[in-house]
C-alpha positions in Angstrom: -44.3 36.1 -39.5 -41.0 37.4 -38.1 -42.0 36.4 -34.6 -42.7 32.8 -35.8 -39.3 32.5 -37.4 -37.6 34.0 -34.3 -39.4 31.4 -32.2 -38.4 28.6 -34.5 -34.8 29.7 -34.4 -34.8 30.0 -30.6 -36.5 26.6 -30.2 -33.9 24.9 -32.4 -31.0 26.4 -30.4 -32.7 25.5 -27.1 -33.2 22.0 -28.5 -29.5 21.6 -29.2 -28.7 22.9 -25.7 -31.1 20.2 -24.2 -29.4 17.5 -26.4 -26.0 18.6 -25.1 -27.2 18.0 -21.6 -28.1 14.4 -22.6 -24.8 14.1 -24.4 -22.8 15.1 -21.3 -24.8 12.7 -19.1 -23.8 9.9 -21.4 -20.2 11.0 -21.4 -20.2 11.0 -17.6 -21.6 7.4 -17.5 -19.3 6.0 -20.2 -16.2 7.5 -18.5 -17.2 6.4 -15.0 -18.9 3.0 -15.4 -16.0 1.1 -17.1 -13.5 2.1 -14.4 -15.5 2.6 -11.3 -14.9 -1.0 -10.1 -11.2 -0.5 -10.4 -11.4 2.9 -8.7 -13.3 1.4 -5.7 -10.8 -1.5 -5.5 -7.9 1.1 -5.4 -9.7 2.6 -2.4 -9.8 -0.7 -0.6 -13.2 -2.0 -1.7 -13.5 -5.8 -2.2 -17.2 -6.5 -1.9 -19.4 -6.2 -5.1 -22.2 -4.7 -3.0 -20.3 -1.5 -2.9 -20.3 -1.4 -6.7 -24.1 -1.6 -6.7 -24.4 1.1 -4.1 -22.1 3.5 -5.8 -23.7 3.0 -9.3 -27.2 3.4 -7.8 -26.3 6.5 -5.6 -27.1 9.1 -8.3 -30.4 7.4 -9.1 -31.4 7.8 -5.4 -30.9 11.6 -5.5 -32.4 11.7 -9.0 -35.6 10.1 -7.6 -35.7 12.6 -4.8 -35.3 15.4 -7.3 -37.9 14.2 -9.8 -41.2 15.3 -8.1 -39.8 18.6 -6.8 -38.4 19.7 -10.2 -41.6 18.5 -11.9 -43.8 20.6 -9.7 -41.4 23.6 -10.2 -41.5 23.1 -13.9 -45.3 23.3 -13.9 -45.6 26.2 -11.6 -42.7 28.2 -13.1 -42.9 27.2 -16.7 -41.3 30.4 -17.8 -38.1 29.8 -15.7 -36.8 26.6 -17.2 -33.3 28.1 -17.7 -33.0 28.9 -14.0 -34.1 25.4 -13.0 -31.6 23.7 -15.4 -28.7 25.8 -14.3 -29.4 25.2 -10.7 -29.5 21.4 -11.2 -26.4 21.3 -13.4 -24.3 23.0 -10.6 -24.8 19.8 -8.6 -23.1 17.8 -11.3 -20.0 20.1 -11.2 -19.8 19.8 -7.4 -20.3 16.0 -7.4 -17.7 15.3 -10.0 -15.1 17.5 -8.4 -15.7 15.4 -5.2 -15.4 12.2 -7.3 -12.0 13.5 -8.5 -10.8 14.0 -5.0 -11.3 10.3 -4.1 -10.0 10.0 -0.6 -12.3 7.1 0.4 -15.1 4.9 -0.8 -17.5 7.0 1.3 -16.5 10.2 -0.5 -16.9 8.5 -3.9 -20.4 7.3 -2.8 -21.4 10.8 -1.6 -20.0 12.4 -4.8 -22.1 10.2 -7.0 -25.1 10.9 -4.8 -24.6 14.7 -5.3 -24.2 14.3 -9.1 -27.6 12.7 -9.3 -29.4 16.0 -8.5 -28.4 17.2 -12.0 -31.1 14.9 -13.5 -33.6 17.5 -12.6 -32.4 19.4 -15.7 -33.6 16.6 -17.9 -37.1 16.7 -16.3 -37.2 20.5 -16.9 -36.1 20.1 -20.5 -38.7 17.3 -21.2 -41.5 19.3 -19.6 -40.6 22.4 -21.5 -40.5 20.7 -24.9 -43.7 18.9 -24.1 -45.2 22.3 -23.8 -43.7 23.9 -26.9 -44.2 21.1 -29.4 -47.3 19.6 -31.0 -48.2 15.9 -30.7 -46.8 15.2 -34.2 -43.5 17.0 -33.4 -43.0 15.1 -30.2 -42.8 11.8 -32.1 -39.7 13.1 -33.8 -38.3 15.2 -31.0 -38.4 12.9 -28.0 -36.6 10.0 -29.7 -33.9 12.4 -31.0 -33.6 13.8 -27.5 -33.0 10.3 -26.2 -30.6 9.5 -29.1 -28.3 12.3 -27.9 -27.6 10.0 -24.9 -26.3 7.3 -27.2 -24.3 9.7 -29.3 -22.4 10.5 -26.1 -21.9 6.9 -25.4 -20.3 6.4 -28.8 -17.6 8.8 -27.8 -16.6 6.4 -25.0 -13.4 5.1 -26.7 -12.2 8.6 -27.5 -12.9 9.7 -23.9 -11.1 6.7 -22.5 -8.1 7.4 -24.8 -8.0 10.9 -23.4 -8.3 9.6 -19.8 -5.4 7.2 -20.4 -3.1 10.3 -20.8 -4.3 11.8 -17.5 -1.1 11.6 -15.4 -0.6 15.1 -13.9 -1.1 17.1 -10.7 -3.5 19.9 -9.9 -2.9 21.9 -6.7 -1.1 18.9 -5.3 -3.8 16.4 -6.3 -2.8 13.6 -8.5 -5.1 13.1 -11.5 -5.1 9.7 -13.2 -7.4 7.6 -15.5 -9.4 6.4 -12.5 -10.3 9.8 -11.0 -9.9 11.7 -14.3 -13.6 11.2 -15.3 -14.6 13.6 -12.4 -12.4 16.4 -13.7 -13.5 15.9 -17.4 -17.2 15.7 -16.5 -17.0 18.8 -14.3 -15.4 20.7 -17.1 -18.0 19.7 -19.6 -20.8 20.5 -17.2 -19.4 23.9 -16.6 -19.3 24.6 -20.3 -22.9 23.4 -20.6 -24.0 25.8 -17.8 -22.5 28.7 -19.8 -24.2 27.7 -23.0 -27.5 27.4 -21.2 -27.0 30.8 -19.6 -26.4 32.7 -22.8 -28.2 30.6 -25.5 -31.2 28.9 -24.0 -34.6 30.5 -24.2 -37.8 30.0 -22.2 -40.4 29.6 -24.8 -43.6 28.4 -23.2 -45.3 31.8 -23.3 -44.1 32.4 -26.8 -45.6 29.2 -28.1 -49.0 29.9 -26.5 -49.1 33.4 -28.0 -48.2 32.1 -31.5 -50.8 29.3 -31.4 -53.5 31.6 -30.2 -52.8 34.6 -32.5 -51.5 32.8 -35.6 -53.2 29.4 -35.3 -49.9 28.1 -36.7 -47.9 24.9 -36.2 -44.2 25.4 -36.3 -42.3 22.3 -37.4 -39.1 21.5 -35.5 -36.1 22.3 -37.6 -34.8 18.7 -37.3 -38.1 17.4 -38.6 -37.4 15.2 -41.6 -40.6 16.4 -43.3 -38.8 19.7 -43.8 -42.0 21.8 -43.9 -41.7 25.5 -43.8 -42.8 27.4 -40.7 -45.8 29.0 -42.5 -47.1 26.0 -44.4 -49.4 24.4 -41.8 -52.3 26.0 -40.0 -53.7 24.2 -37.0 -55.8 24.8 -33.9 -54.2 24.6 -30.5 -54.5 21.2 -28.9 -56.5 20.7 -25.8 -57.4 18.0 -23.4 -55.4 15.4 -21.5 -54.2 13.8 -24.7 -53.2 17.0 -26.4 -50.6 19.8 -26.0 -53.1 21.8 -24.0 -52.2 25.3 -24.9 -55.8 26.4 -24.0 -56.4 25.6 -20.4 -59.7 24.7 -18.8 -58.5 24.2 -15.3 -57.8 27.3 -13.2 -57.1 27.7 -9.5 -55.5 25.3 -7.1 -58.6 23.0 -7.0 -58.7 22.8 -10.8 -55.0 22.0 -11.0 -55.3 19.3 -8.4 -58.3 17.8 -10.1 -56.4 17.8 -13.4 -53.4 16.1 -11.8 -55.7 13.5 -10.3 -57.6 12.9 -13.5 -54.6 12.5 -15.8 -52.0 10.9 -13.5 -54.2 8.2 -12.0 -55.3 6.6 -15.3 -54.5 3.0 -16.1 -52.4 3.9 -19.1 -50.3 6.3 -17.1 -49.8 3.9 -14.2 -48.9 1.1 -16.7 -46.3 3.3 -18.4 -44.7 4.0 -15.0 -44.4 0.3 -14.3 -43.0 -0.2 -17.8 -40.3 2.4 -17.1 -39.4 0.7 -13.8 -39.0 -2.7 -15.5 -37.1 -1.4 -18.5 -34.5 0.5 -16.5 -34.2 -2.1 -13.8 -33.3 -4.6 -16.5 -30.9 -2.2 -18.2 -28.7 -1.3 -15.2 -28.8 -4.8 -13.8 -27.2 -6.1 -17.0 -24.8 -3.1 -17.2 -23.7 -3.6 -13.7 -22.5 -7.2 -14.2 -20.7 -6.4 -17.5 -17.4 -5.1 -15.8 -17.5 -7.8 -13.2 -18.0 -10.7 -15.6 -15.7 -9.4 -18.3 -12.9 -8.8 -15.8 -13.3 -12.1 -14.0 -13.8 -14.4 -17.0 -12.3 -12.7 -20.0 -9.6 -10.4 -18.5 -11.2 -7.2 -19.8 -10.5 -3.7 -18.4 -11.9 -0.2 -18.8 -11.1 0.1 -22.6 -12.7 -3.1 -23.6 -15.8 -2.4 -21.4 -16.0 1.0 -23.0 -16.1 -0.6 -26.5 -19.0 -2.9 -25.3 -21.0 0.1 -24.3 -20.1 1.9 -27.5 -21.3 -1.0 -29.7 -24.6 -1.1 -27.7 -24.9 2.7 -28.2 -24.4 2.4 -32.0 -27.1 -0.1 -32.4 -29.5 2.0 -30.3 -28.6 5.1 -32.2 -29.3 3.4 -35.6 -32.7 2.5 -34.2 -33.4 6.1 -33.2 -32.3 7.4 -36.6 -34.6 4.9 -38.2 -37.6 5.8 -36.1 -37.4 9.4 -37.1 -37.9 8.4 -40.7 -40.4 5.6 -40.0 -42.5 7.3 -37.3 -45.5 7.7 -39.6 -45.6 3.9 -40.3 -44.8 2.4 -36.9 -46.9 2.8 -33.8 -45.5 3.3 -30.4 -47.4 0.3 -29.0 -45.8 -1.9 -31.7 -42.4 -0.7 -30.6 -43.3 -1.5 -27.0 -44.1 -5.1 -28.0 -40.9 -5.5 -30.0 -38.7 -4.0 -27.2 -40.4 -6.2 -24.6 -39.8 -9.3 -26.7 -36.1 -8.6 -27.3 -35.5 -8.0 -23.6 -37.3 -11.2 -22.7 -35.2 -13.2 -25.2 -31.9 -11.7 -23.9 -32.7 -12.4 -20.2 -33.6 -16.0 -21.0 -30.4 -16.4 -23.0 -28.3 -15.0 -20.2 -30.0 -17.1 -17.6 -29.0 -20.2 -19.6 -25.5 -19.0 -20.3 -24.1 -17.4 -17.1 -24.0 -20.6 -15.0 -21.9 -22.2 -17.7 -19.3 -19.5 -18.3 -15.7 -20.7 -18.5 -12.6 -18.6 -17.9 -10.9 -17.5 -21.1 -13.4 -19.3 -23.4 -13.6 -17.2 -26.6 -16.9 -18.7 -27.6 -18.5 -17.8 -24.4 -17.4 -14.2 -24.9 -19.4 -14.1 -28.2 -22.4 -15.7 -26.5 -22.3 -13.3 -23.5 -22.0 -10.2 -25.7 -24.8 -11.5 -28.0 -27.1 -11.6 -25.0 -26.0 -8.2 -23.8 -26.4 -6.5 -27.2 -29.8 -8.1 -27.7 -30.9 -6.6 -24.3 -29.4 -3.3 -25.1 -31.3 -3.1 -28.4 -34.6 -4.0 -26.9 -34.3 -1.4 -24.1 -34.0 1.7 -26.2 -36.8 0.5 -28.5 -39.2 0.1 -25.6 -37.9 3.3 -23.9 -38.5 5.4 -27.0 -42.1 4.2 -27.3 -42.6 4.7 -23.6 -41.5 8.3 -23.5 -43.6 9.3 -26.5 -46.7 7.6 -25.1 -46.1 9.1 -21.7 -46.2 12.6 -23.2 -49.4 11.8 -25.1 -51.4 10.9 -22.0 -50.7 14.2 -20.4 -51.6 17.8 -21.2 -49.2 20.7 -21.0 -50.5 21.7 -17.5 -49.3 18.3 -16.1 -46.1 17.7 -18.2 -43.8 18.8 -15.4 -45.3 16.7 -12.6 -45.9 13.8 -15.0 -42.3 13.9 -16.2 -41.2 14.2 -12.6 -43.2 11.1 -11.5 -41.9 9.3 -14.5 -38.3 10.1 -13.6 -39.0 9.1 -10.0 -40.1 5.6 -11.1 -37.3 5.4 -13.6 -34.6 6.2 -11.1 -36.3 3.8 -8.6 -35.5 1.1 -11.2 -32.0 2.5 -11.6 -31.6 2.1 -7.8 -33.0 -1.4 -7.6 -31.1 -2.7 -10.7 -27.5 -2.3 -9.7 -28.1 -3.2 -6.0 -30.0 -6.4 -7.1 -27.2 -7.3 -9.5 -24.4 -6.6 -6.9 -26.1 -8.9 -4.3 -27.2 -11.7 -6.6 -25.0 -11.9 -9.7 -23.2 -15.0 -8.2 -26.7 -16.7 -8.4 -27.7 -16.2 -12.0 -31.1 -18.0 -11.7 -32.1 -15.8 -8.8 -30.6 -12.6 -10.4 -32.2 -13.1 -13.8 -35.3 -14.9 -12.6 -36.5 -11.9 -10.7 -36.0 -9.7 -13.8 -38.0 -12.1 -15.9 -40.9 -12.2 -13.4 -41.0 -8.4 -13.5 -40.9 -8.5 -17.3 -43.6 -11.1 -17.6 -45.9 -9.2 -15.2 -45.4 -6.1 -17.3 -46.2 -8.1 -20.5 -49.5 -9.3 -19.1 -50.5 -5.7 -18.2 -49.4 -4.6 -21.7 -51.8 -7.1 -23.3 -54.6 -5.9 -21.0 -54.1 -2.1 -21.6 -53.1 -2.4 -25.2 -56.4 -1.2 -26.7 -56.5 1.9 -24.5 -52.9 2.8 -25.5 -53.9 2.5 -29.1 -56.7 5.1 -28.5 -54.2 7.5 -27.1 -52.1 7.1 -30.2 -55.1 7.8 -32.4 -55.9 10.9 -30.3 -59.4 9.7 -29.4 -60.8 11.9 -26.6 -61.8 10.2 -23.4 -63.5 13.2 -21.9 -66.8 14.8 -23.2 -65.1 18.2 -22.8 -62.5 17.1 -25.3 -65.1 16.6 -28.1 -64.4 18.4 -31.4 -67.4 20.7 -30.9 -66.1 21.9 -27.6 -62.7 22.5 -29.0 -64.2 24.5 -31.8 -66.3 26.6 -29.5 -63.4 27.2 -27.1 -61.0 28.2 -29.8 -63.5 30.5 -31.5 -64.3 32.2 -28.2 -60.6 32.9 -27.5 -60.0 34.3 -31.0 -63.1 36.5 -30.8 -62.1 37.8 -27.4 -58.6 38.6 -28.7 -60.0 40.6 -31.7 -62.3 42.6 -29.5 -59.5 43.5 -27.1 
C-alpha cells in the first residue's frame, strides 16, 4: 500500500509540473500576441503578412518536433523528464533572442526556435496517457488544457508588469515590447528547475502497480475524491484502453499496431477536426489586434483584456466539465463546439465588411462574435483530446500525440498566414474557414456512431474481447506468483 500512496503523490506532483508548462505557454502567448504587431512596426515592418509569418513561426517548428518527440516518448517512455527539459531549453533560447530584437528577421527566427518547446507538451500528454485509466483521463486532460487558460487570465497582470519594464541589462534596453522575451525566458528557466528536481517518470511504476495490485489509483484532483485503495480493477488492454498489458512485441508488432490504430477513420477524423479547430482559432486571434487598433484605437492592454475574458469563459467550461463529465459525452461536446464556431464565423462574415471607425456598437458586435468563437473552440478541443486518447493504446500514445500535434500546429501555421493575407477581404477570409468547418461537420455526422462506440469502450478487435482480457490477465498474475 505504501508504494501505491507514493505513486499517487509523485503523480500528483508531476501533474502540477505538467500544468505549469501549459501555464507558462499561455503566459508567453498572452504577453507576446497583444504587442507583437507594435514590436514588428518598431522594427520597420509595415505589411501584415509579416505578422502572420511571425505568429505562425513557432507552429512550424512545433509541427517538425511533433513526430520526433512522439516516437521518442514511445521508445523511451521512462525518460520523459529528459525529453521535457531538452525541449524547454529551446524556449529559453528563443525568448532571449526575442528580447534582443535587432531586426524583424531575428524576431521571426526567435519565435521559430521557441516553438521546439512544444515537444514537452507531447511528452507530458503521452506520459499521462500511459499512467491514467480511461475514466481518469476524462478529468485529467480537460484540466491539463485548462491550465492554458489560467495562464491567459493572468494577461492583464503580466501586461501591467511589462509596462514598468524600462531598464537596461548589459547595455541592452528592455521595454514593454521586448520585455515578454525576458519574462518568458525567466519563467521557463524556473520550470526547468522544477522539472529537474520534482518531476518523476512513472510509466514503469504504473504498470507494476496494476499488474501486482490490480488497483486503480484515482488522480488527486478527481472530484469523486475516492481513496487510493477503494477501487480494484483489471489493467486495460486493446487499442481503446490504457494498454498496460502489451500484445505487440518486436519492431514488426509495433509497426502493425501503429498501422492498425493510427489509420482508422475515427483517428483520421479527429486529426482533421484538430486542424479545423485551431485554424479557426488562430485566424480569429490574428485579426484581433489589427482590427481593434485600426477601428477602435485599442492597444496591448485592451487586447490583453479581450484574451483574458475569452480565457475566463473557457476556464468556466473546463471547471464545469470536470463535474459534469459523467453526464455529458465527448461527441455531444464536439457537436456543441462545432455549432458555436459556425455561428461565430457566419456572424463575423456579416459584420466585418460593415465595421465603422470608432463605432461603439460595432465594438460590442465584434467582441460578441470573437467570444462566441472562443467559447466553441475549447469545448470542441476538450472533447477532441479526450477522444483522441481513447482511440489509442499506451503503446501508441507518444506517436499518436505527436501526429495530433503535427496536424494541430499545421492549423496554427495556416491560420495566421491566411488571416494576414486575406483579412482585408472578409468574405474570402471567413468563407474558407466556413468551408473547412462544414466539411468537418459532414464527416462528424458520418463518423458519429463509431465515435460513440469508442466512448462506450466497445472493442473492435476480437482479441479485445472480455474473455481474452480475462485469460491474459490471469496468465500474467499466475506467472508472477510462480516467479
